[in-house]
C-alpha positions as CSV (number, residue, x, y, z in Angstrom):
1,M,2.0,-2.2,17.7
2,K,5.7,-3.0,17.7
3,K,5.5,-2.9,13.8
4,S,3.5,0.5,14.0
5,L,6.2,2.2,16.3
6,T,8.9,1.0,14.2
7,L,7.3,2.6,10.9
8,I,6.7,5.9,13.1
9,A,10.5,5.7,14.1
10,I,11.7,5.2,10.5
11,N,9.4,8.2,9.5
12,L,10.7,10.3,12.1
13,S,14.4,9.4,11.3
14,L,13.9,10.1,7.4
15,S,12.1,13.3,8.1
16,F,14.7,14.5,10.4
17,I,17.4,13.7,7.7
18,Y,15.2,15.6,4.9
19,S,14.7,18.5,7.2
20,A,18.6,18.8,8.1
21,I,19.5,18.5,4.5
22,N,17.0,21.7,3.9
23,D,18.7,23.6,6.9
24,F,15.8,22.9,9.2
25,S,13.2,25.3,7.3
26,R,10.0,26.1,8.9
27,F,7.6,23.2,7.2
28,S,10.4,20.8,6.1
29,F,9.9,18.2,9.0
30,I,6.0,18.3,8.7
31,N,5.9,18.1,5.0
32,S,8.3,15.2,4.7
33,S,6.5,13.5,7.5
34,F,3.1,14.0,5.9
35,I,4.4,12.6,2.7
36,I,5.8,9.4,4.2
37,G,2.8,9.0,6.4
38,M,0.4,9.2,3.2
39,I,2.9,6.6,1.4
40,Y,2.4,4.2,4.4
41,L,-1.3,4.7,4.2
42,L,-1.4,4.3,0.4
43,F,0.6,1.1,0.5
44,G,-1.6,-0.2,3.8
45,A,-4.9,0.7,1.8
46,F,-3.7,-1.3,-1.4
47,C,-2.6,-4.2,0.7
48,F,-6.0,-4.3,2.5
49,I,-7.8,-4.3,-0.9
50,W,-5.7,-6.8,-2.1
51,Q,-6.3,-9.2,0.9
52,K,-10.1,-8.8,0.6
53,G,-10.0,-10.4,-3.0
54,F,-10.9,-7.3,-4.8
55,F,-8.6,-8.0,-7.8
56,D,-9.6,-11.6,-8.1
57,I,-12.3,-11.2,-10.7
58,T,-9.9,-9.0,-12.7
59,I,-7.2,-11.8,-12.5
60,F,-9.5,-14.4,-13.4
61,S,-10.9,-12.4,-16.5
62,F,-7.4,-11.8,-17.8
63,N,-6.4,-15.6,-17.4
64,K,-9.5,-16.7,-19.1
65,L,-8.9,-14.3,-21.9
66,N,-5.5,-15.6,-22.2
67,Q,-6.7,-19.0,-22.5
68,H,-9.1,-18.3,-25.0
69,V,-6.5,-16.6,-27.1
70,Q,-4.2,-19.5,-26.8
71,K,-6.6,-22.1,-27.8
72,R,-7.4,-19.9,-30.9
73,N,-3.8,-19.7,-32.0
74,K,-3.3,-23.2,-30.8
75,I,-0.5,-22.3,-28.9
76,S,-1.6,-24.2,-25.7
77,S,-0.5,-27.8,-25.6
78,F,-2.8,-28.9,-22.8
79,E,-6.5,-28.2,-22.3
80,Q,-7.3,-27.1,-18.9
81,D,-10.4,-25.0,-17.9
82,I,-9.8,-22.1,-15.4
83,S,-13.0,-21.9,-12.9
84,I,-13.7,-19.0,-10.7
85,E,-13.2,-20.9,-7.7
86,D,-9.5,-21.2,-8.3
87,Y,-9.4,-17.6,-7.6
88,I,-12.0,-16.8,-5.1
89,G,-10.7,-19.2,-2.5
90,E,-7.2,-17.8,-2.3
91,K,-6.6,-15.4,0.4
92,E,-3.2,-13.6,0.7
93,N,-2.2,-12.1,4.1
94,F,0.4,-9.4,4.3
95,F,2.0,-8.9,7.6
96,L,2.2,-5.3,7.8
97,T,-1.2,-4.1,6.5
98,S,-2.7,-3.0,9.7
99,S,0.7,-1.4,11.0
100,L,0.8,0.5,7.8
101,L,-2.5,1.7,7.9
102,I,-2.3,2.7,11.7
103,S,0.9,4.5,11.3
104,G,0.0,6.2,8.2
105,M,-3.1,7.5,9.7
106,L,-1.6,8.6,12.9
107,I,1.5,10.3,11.1
108,S,-0.8,12.1,8.5
109,L,-3.3,13.3,11.2
110,T,-0.5,14.4,13.5
111,S,1.3,16.4,10.7
112,I,-1.8,17.8,9.6
113,T,-2.5,19.1,13.2
114,L,0.9,20.4,13.7
115,S,0.9,22.4,10.6
116,F,-2.4,24.1,11.6
117,F,-0.9,24.8,15.1
118,I,2.1,26.5,13.3
119,I,0.0,28.5,11.1
120,L,-2.2,29.9,13.9
């Protein structure tokens, strides 16, 4: 929760600086806040997908293809077969994944709600 609040504070300060540069125009704070929130959400979703191992098969396939090309060109000096178990067992944990997702969704939804209230 502390990391999410830190990300929200960073977003608010960056949005305030951007709106101050634009002479506090009507939607500059909300627009910049929404864009930063979407960036948080995008990076959080990418980290979540990477953690779950979505790209393991792709990385395995490219390494297998690279090994095949090296064998055919006789560049590789050692013979080592790559197995799928080498890639599936590895799990990477990113420490900001949940914080990025939570703060990105919260900031984006708040920005959308505020913009609708200002328009009405």
